[in-house]
MIMIMI-224157 format. One line per 10 residues: number of its first residue (from 1); their letters; for each residue x, y, z of C-alpha. Coordinates in Angstrom, 1 decimal. Each point is the difference from the previous one (the first is absolute). Example, Ala and Ser with C-alpha at 12.3 -4.5 7.8 and 13.67 -1.06 7.14 Angstrom:
# residues 2
1 = AS = 12.3 -4.5 7.8 ~ 1.4 3.4 -0.7
//
This chain:
# residues 400
1 = MSVRDDAAAV = -11.9 -13.6 33.1 ~ 2.0 -1.0 -3.1 ~ 1.7 2.5 -2.2 ~ -2.6 -0.7 -2.7 ~ -2.8 0.7 2.5 ~ 1.6 3.3 1.1 ~ 0.4 0.9 -3.7 ~ -3.7 -0.5 -0.6 ~ -0.7 2.2 3.0 ~ 1.9 3.0 -1.5
11 = HDDLVRLRRA = -1.2 -0.7 -3.6 ~ -2.5 2.9 0.0 ~ 2.8 2.4 1.1 ~ 2.2 -1.1 -2.8 ~ -2.8 0.4 -2.5 ~ -0.5 3.6 1.1 ~ 3.7 0.7 -0.3 ~ 0.3 -1.6 -3.4 ~ -3.0 1.9 -1.4 ~ 1.4 3.3 1.4
21 = LHAEPETGLD = 3.3 -0.7 -1.7 ~ -1.8 -1.0 -3.2 ~ -2.0 3.2 -0.1 ~ 3.0 2.2 0.3 ~ 2.9 -1.6 -2.0 ~ 3.4 1.4 -0.3 ~ 2.8 -0.9 -2.5 ~ 3.8 -0.1 0.1 ~ 2.2 0.5 3.0 ~ -1.9 2.9 1.6
31 = LPRTQEKVLT = -3.1 -1.3 1.7 ~ -0.8 2.4 2.9 ~ -3.7 -0.8 0.4 ~ 0.7 -3.7 -0.2 ~ 2.8 0.3 2.5 ~ -2.2 1.9 2.4 ~ -2.7 -2.7 -0.2 ~ 2.5 -2.7 0.7 ~ 1.4 1.9 3.0 ~ -3.4 0.6 1.4
41 = ALDGLPLHTT = -0.9 -3.7 -0.4 ~ 3.2 -1.0 1.9 ~ -0.5 2.5 2.7 ~ -0.2 -1.5 3.4 ~ 1.8 -3.3 -0.9 ~ 3.3 -0.7 1.8 ~ 2.1 0.7 -3.1 ~ 3.1 2.1 -0.6 ~ -1.1 1.9 -3.1 ~ 2.1 2.1 -2.3
51 = TGAGLSSVTG = -0.6 1.7 -3.4 ~ 2.2 0.3 -3.0 ~ 2.2 3.0 -0.7 ~ -0.3 0.0 -3.7 ~ -3.3 -1.8 -0.5 ~ -3.3 -0.5 1.8 ~ 0.9 -3.3 1.5 ~ -1.0 -1.3 3.4 ~ 2.0 -2.6 1.9 ~ -1.3 -1.5 3.2
61 = VLHGARPGPT = 2.0 -2.3 2.3 ~ -1.7 -2.3 2.5 ~ 2.4 -1.2 2.7 ~ -1.1 -3.2 1.6 ~ 0.2 -0.6 3.8 ~ 2.9 -2.4 -0.5 ~ 3.2 0.4 -2.2 ~ 0.1 -1.8 -3.3 ~ 0.5 0.5 -3.8 ~ -1.9 2.5 -2.3
71 = VLLRGDMDAL = -2.6 -0.6 -2.7 ~ -1.0 2.6 -2.5 ~ -3.5 0.4 -1.5 ~ -0.5 2.3 -2.9 ~ -3.0 1.7 -1.5 ~ 0.1 2.5 -2.8 ~ -2.2 3.1 0.0 ~ 0.1 1.8 -3.3 ~ -2.7 0.2 -2.7 ~ 0.1 0.3 -3.8
81 = PLTEAVDLGH = -0.6 2.9 -2.4 ~ -3.3 -1.3 -1.3 ~ -3.6 1.2 0.1 ~ -2.2 -2.5 1.7 ~ -2.8 -1.4 -2.1 ~ -1.7 -2.1 2.7 ~ -3.1 1.4 1.6 ~ 0.7 -0.6 3.7 ~ -1.2 1.9 3.1 ~ 3.6 0.5 1.0
91 = RSRIDGRMHA = 1.4 0.6 -3.5 ~ 2.9 2.4 -0.5 ~ -0.9 3.7 0.6 ~ 3.1 1.1 -1.9 ~ -0.1 0.0 -3.8 ~ 2.9 -1.8 -1.6 ~ 1.0 -2.0 3.1 ~ -1.2 -3.4 1.0 ~ 1.0 -2.9 2.2 ~ -0.2 -2.4 -2.9
101 = CGHDLHTAML = 2.7 -2.3 1.3 ~ -1.5 -0.7 3.5 ~ 2.7 1.8 2.0 ~ -2.8 1.5 2.2 ~ -0.8 -3.6 1.0 ~ 3.7 -0.7 0.7 ~ 0.2 3.0 2.3 ~ -3.2 -0.9 1.9 ~ 1.1 -3.6 0.4 ~ 3.4 1.1 1.4
111 = VGAARLLAAR = -1.7 2.3 2.5 ~ -2.1 -3.0 1.0 ~ 3.0 -2.1 0.5 ~ 1.6 2.7 2.2 ~ -3.1 -0.1 2.2 ~ -0.1 -3.8 0.2 ~ 3.7 -0.2 0.9 ~ -0.1 2.9 2.4 ~ -2.7 -1.9 2.0 ~ 2.5 -2.9 0.3
121 = RDTLAGQVVF = 3.0 2.1 0.9 ~ 0.4 -1.7 3.4 ~ 0.6 -3.4 -1.6 ~ 2.2 1.3 -2.9 ~ 3.7 -0.9 0.0 ~ 1.6 2.5 -2.4 ~ -1.1 2.9 -2.2 ~ -2.3 0.6 -2.9 ~ 0.7 2.8 -2.4 ~ -3.1 1.4 -1.9
131 = MFQPGEEGFD = 1.2 1.5 -3.2 ~ -2.7 2.4 -1.5 ~ 1.5 0.9 -3.4 ~ -0.8 2.7 -2.5 ~ 1.2 0.0 -3.6 ~ -0.3 -3.6 -1.1 ~ -1.5 0.9 -3.3 ~ 3.2 0.9 -1.8 ~ 1.7 2.2 2.6 ~ 2.1 -2.7 1.8
141 = GAGRMLDEGV = -1.4 0.9 3.4 ~ 1.4 -3.2 1.5 ~ 3.5 1.0 -1.2 ~ -0.4 3.4 1.6 ~ -1.2 -1.5 3.3 ~ 3.1 -2.3 -0.1 ~ 2.2 3.0 -0.5 ~ -1.7 1.6 3.0 ~ 0.7 -3.0 2.2 ~ -3.3 -2.0 0.2
151 = LDAAGPDAGP = 2.0 -3.2 0.6 ~ 1.6 1.6 3.1 ~ -3.3 1.3 1.3 ~ 0.0 -2.5 2.9 ~ 3.6 0.8 0.8 ~ 3.4 -0.2 -1.8 ~ 0.5 -3.6 1.2 ~ -3.6 -1.1 -0.5 ~ -0.4 -0.3 -3.7 ~ -2.9 -2.1 -1.2
161 = VAAYALHVNS = 0.4 -3.8 -0.3 ~ -3.0 -0.1 -2.3 ~ -2.3 2.3 -2.0 ~ -3.5 -0.5 -1.4 ~ -2.3 2.0 -2.2 ~ -3.6 -0.6 -1.2 ~ -1.4 1.1 -3.4 ~ -3.7 -0.2 -0.9 ~ -1.2 -0.9 -3.5 ~ -3.3 1.3 -1.4
171 = AGLPRGTFQT = 0.0 -3.0 -2.5 ~ 1.7 -3.2 -0.7 ~ -0.4 -1.5 3.5 ~ -3.2 -1.0 1.7 ~ -0.9 2.3 2.9 ~ 1.8 -1.0 3.2 ~ 2.6 -2.3 -1.7 ~ 3.6 0.6 0.9 ~ 2.7 -0.8 -2.5 ~ 3.8 0.2 -0.3
181 = RRGPVLAASD = 2.9 -2.1 -1.3 ~ 3.6 -0.9 0.8 ~ 2.6 2.0 -1.7 ~ -0.8 2.7 -2.6 ~ -3.6 1.2 0.6 ~ 0.0 3.3 -1.9 ~ 2.1 1.3 -2.9 ~ 2.7 2.6 -0.2 ~ -1.1 3.1 -1.7 ~ 2.2 2.4 -2.1
191 = QLSVTVRGSG = -0.6 2.8 -2.5 ~ 1.7 0.4 -3.3 ~ -0.2 3.5 -1.6 ~ 1.4 0.4 -3.5 ~ 0.3 3.2 -2.1 ~ 1.2 -0.5 -3.6 ~ 1.4 3.3 -1.5 ~ 0.2 0.7 -3.7 ~ -0.7 3.0 -2.2 ~ -3.4 1.0 -1.3
201 = GHGSAPHRAQ = -1.2 0.6 -3.5 ~ -2.8 -0.3 -2.5 ~ -1.8 -3.4 -0.2 ~ 0.3 0.0 -3.8 ~ 3.8 0.1 0.2 ~ 1.2 -2.3 2.8 ~ 3.4 -0.3 -1.5 ~ 0.6 3.6 0.9 ~ -0.8 -0.6 3.7 ~ 1.1 -2.5 2.7
211 = DPVPAACEMV = -3.2 -1.6 0.9 ~ -0.1 -1.3 3.6 ~ -3.4 -1.7 -0.2 ~ 1.0 -3.2 -1.9 ~ 3.0 -0.4 2.3 ~ -2.2 0.4 3.1 ~ -2.5 -2.5 -1.4 ~ 2.8 -2.5 -0.7 ~ 1.2 0.4 3.6 ~ -3.5 -0.9 1.2
221 = TALQTFATRT = -0.2 -3.2 -1.9 ~ 3.7 -0.9 0.6 ~ -0.6 0.4 3.8 ~ -2.8 -2.6 -0.2 ~ 2.4 -2.4 -1.8 ~ 2.7 0.8 2.6 ~ -2.4 -0.9 2.8 ~ -1.3 -3.3 -1.5 ~ 3.3 -1.2 -1.5 ~ 2.5 0.9 2.6
231 = FDPFDPVVLT = -1.6 -1.2 3.2 ~ -1.0 -3.4 1.3 ~ -3.8 -0.4 -0.6 ~ -0.2 -1.4 3.5 ~ 1.7 3.2 1.3 ~ -1.5 2.5 -2.3 ~ 0.1 3.7 -0.6 ~ -3.1 2.0 -0.9 ~ 0.6 3.2 -1.9 ~ -2.9 2.2 -0.9
241 = VGSFHAGTKS = 0.2 3.3 -1.9 ~ -2.9 2.0 1.4 ~ 0.9 3.5 -1.4 ~ 1.2 1.0 -3.5 ~ 0.0 3.5 -1.3 ~ 1.3 1.5 -3.2 ~ -0.9 2.8 -2.4 ~ -2.9 2.4 -0.4 ~ -1.3 -0.4 -3.5 ~ 0.0 -2.8 -2.7
251 = NVIPDRARFE = 2.3 1.8 -2.5 ~ 2.6 1.2 2.5 ~ 3.0 -2.1 1.0 ~ 0.6 0.9 3.7 ~ 3.4 0.7 1.6 ~ -0.6 -2.7 2.7 ~ -2.0 -3.0 1.0 ~ -0.5 -1.1 3.6 ~ -1.3 -3.1 1.7 ~ -0.2 -1.4 3.5
261 = ATVRSFSPAA = -0.2 -3.6 1.1 ~ -0.6 -1.9 3.3 ~ 2.3 -2.9 0.5 ~ -0.9 -2.9 2.3 ~ 2.3 -2.8 1.1 ~ -0.3 -2.8 2.6 ~ 3.5 -0.8 1.2 ~ 2.9 2.0 1.1 ~ 2.1 -1.6 -2.8 ~ -2.5 1.1 -2.7
271 = HARVKDGAVR = -0.3 3.4 1.6 ~ 3.7 0.5 -0.1 ~ 0.3 -0.9 -3.8 ~ -3.0 1.7 -1.4 ~ 1.3 3.6 0.5 ~ 3.2 -0.4 -2.0 ~ -1.7 -2.0 -2.8 ~ -2.9 2.5 -0.5 ~ 2.4 3.0 -0.1 ~ 2.3 -1.9 -2.5
281 = VCRGIAAAHG = -3.0 -0.8 -2.3 ~ -1.1 3.7 -0.2 ~ 3.5 1.4 -0.5 ~ 0.9 -2.6 -2.6 ~ -3.1 0.8 -2.1 ~ 0.6 3.7 0.3 ~ 3.6 -0.4 -1.2 ~ -1.2 -2.1 -3.0 ~ -2.3 2.8 -1.1 ~ 2.6 2.7 0.6
291 = LDVDVDYAEQ = -2.1 1.6 2.7 ~ 0.7 1.2 3.6 ~ -1.9 -1.6 2.9 ~ -0.5 0.8 3.7 ~ -0.7 -3.1 2.0 ~ -1.1 0.2 3.6 ~ -0.4 -3.2 1.9 ~ -1.4 0.6 3.5 ~ 0.0 -2.9 2.4 ~ -3.2 0.3 2.2
301 = YPVTVNDHEE = -0.9 -2.9 2.3 ~ 2.0 -3.3 0.2 ~ -1.6 -3.4 0.0 ~ -2.1 -0.7 3.1 ~ 1.3 -3.2 1.3 ~ -1.6 -1.9 2.9 ~ 2.1 -2.0 2.3 ~ -0.9 -3.7 -0.4 ~ -0.3 -0.7 3.7 ~ -2.0 3.2 0.6
311 = AEFVADTVAE = -2.4 -0.9 -2.8 ~ -0.6 -3.4 1.6 ~ -0.5 1.7 3.3 ~ -2.7 2.3 -1.5 ~ -1.8 -3.0 -1.6 ~ 0.0 -1.9 3.4 ~ -1.2 3.1 1.9 ~ -2.9 0.7 -2.5 ~ -1.0 -3.7 0.2 ~ 0.0 0.0 3.9
321 = VHGEERYAWA = -1.7 3.4 0.4 ~ -2.5 0.1 -2.9 ~ -0.1 -3.6 -1.3 ~ 1.9 -1.9 -2.7 ~ -2.7 0.8 -2.5 ~ 0.9 3.7 0.3 ~ 3.5 -0.4 -1.3 ~ 1.3 -0.7 -3.6 ~ 3.5 -0.3 -1.3 ~ 0.7 2.3 -3.0
331 = EQPLTASEDF = 1.5 -2.0 -2.9 ~ 1.6 3.0 -1.7 ~ 1.2 3.4 1.2 ~ -2.1 3.1 -0.9 ~ 1.4 2.4 -2.6 ~ -0.8 3.0 2.2 ~ 2.8 1.4 2.1 ~ 0.3 1.3 3.6 ~ 2.5 2.0 2.0 ~ -0.5 -2.4 2.9
341 = SRILGEVPGA = 2.7 -1.8 -2.0 ~ 2.4 2.5 1.6 ~ -0.9 -1.3 3.5 ~ 0.2 -3.6 -1.1 ~ 3.4 0.7 -1.4 ~ 1.2 0.8 3.5 ~ -2.3 -2.2 2.2 ~ -1.4 -3.5 -0.6 ~ -3.8 0.0 -0.3 ~ -2.9 -0.2 -2.3
351 = MVMLGACPPD = -2.5 2.0 -2.1 ~ -3.5 -1.5 0.3 ~ -3.0 0.6 -2.2 ~ -3.6 0.1 1.3 ~ -3.1 -0.2 -2.2 ~ -2.4 2.9 0.6 ~ -2.4 -0.3 -2.9 ~ -3.5 1.0 0.9 ~ -2.4 -3.0 0.2 ~ -2.2 1.3 -2.8
361 = RDPARAPYNH = 3.0 0.0 -2.5 ~ 1.7 -2.9 -1.7 ~ 3.7 0.0 1.0 ~ 0.9 -1.3 -3.5 ~ -1.7 3.0 -1.6 ~ 0.0 2.8 2.5 ~ 2.0 3.2 -0.7 ~ 3.5 -0.5 1.3 ~ 2.2 2.2 2.3 ~ 0.8 3.4 -1.6
371 = SPLAEFDDAV = -3.3 0.1 -1.9 ~ -2.4 3.0 0.7 ~ -2.6 -2.7 0.4 ~ 1.9 -2.0 2.6 ~ -1.9 -0.8 3.1 ~ 1.1 -1.7 3.2 ~ -2.1 -1.7 2.7 ~ 0.3 1.3 3.6 ~ -0.9 -3.4 1.2 ~ 3.7 -1.1 -0.2
381 = LGDGAALYAE = 1.3 2.7 2.4 ~ -0.3 -2.0 3.2 ~ 1.6 -3.1 -1.6 ~ 2.9 2.0 -1.3 ~ 0.6 1.7 3.3 ~ -0.2 -3.4 1.7 ~ 2.6 -1.5 -2.3 ~ 2.4 2.9 0.4 ~ -0.3 -0.4 3.8 ~ 0.3 -3.8 0.0
391 = LALRRLARAD = 3.1 0.1 -2.3 ~ 1.7 2.3 2.5 ~ -1.1 -1.9 3.1 ~ 1.0 -3.4 -1.4 ~ 3.3 1.1 -1.5 ~ 1.1 1.6 3.3 ~ -1.1 -3.0 1.9 ~ 2.0 -2.3 -2.3 ~ 3.1 2.1 0.6 ~ -0.5 0.2 3.7
//
């Protein structure tokens, strides 16, 4: 039987696992129940399995019958702090937590790939590392797993020659369509936090105070000009102020004003420049107003960059396994960010999107990932597991 046929045979098991994960979501780096479900699902497979020391990760290594290189497959496991608004039989049983980004599907698909590849261990030349990662949603779980040695899981001299990750979309792509691109595929993500400090007073006598609010407002508008007039429009920076707080009453000048912004960039060069420029803008405006300012620029995830050859390899594999009509090249990178960028910074590979919009929803209008109304179709689980497995099999065979 083909990998795709075997994936269809385990589809129902993957659905049960995905729905169990969906009903009991966990957030952050500590996912004890999720970890337990993954370990149970992997039990009995010929894997060398370890768990993280400082986070609830699971790393499984499948050693083939013959020596060869190593391929890494990653699936993230954490949920989001949202209350689910979709009426499903397997909806979240925990208020304030929801698998709104589809990581429960990623986890189930990676378990499926482990089963498919374990069944082919006797013909495998090399190793496959299964990276079950917590903390993708803002906790840099990939970076922590790197620190704990995930790239050495198959042995100190058996680092991966390629790494792949799948990510489902609840909207934007037709169900069952795979998509990626060469080069940058997801943006870098940073956070800018600014506190402007003045001295408070009565709103009727602003000359007797040092008002931080106009200066903070000027910073917000100046940052927009900085983003659009400093960077190449074909290598842009997206800067969005999503939080602004100042004062308690209309006739009271506050002591301070605070705002926070997310900063997205699409190349290492732009990412390197945007930090110094944003900090300079805020400090310069504060100085012009005679105010003090605290500027904290936190670099979060770097640009997710697909290796050109590996992206081509993914496209060819999808076409051969699922049909050419199931693959589409992305014209532009997405403005979302991913800590799989950490892995691709060390190992050539590719991040691949998979449409999982339910058939009764229009992909162009359906609620997108991170929405409390986001919904994902279980029908793609077998196809995702099959692609994971085929990427590993074909990449190892190519290197053999």
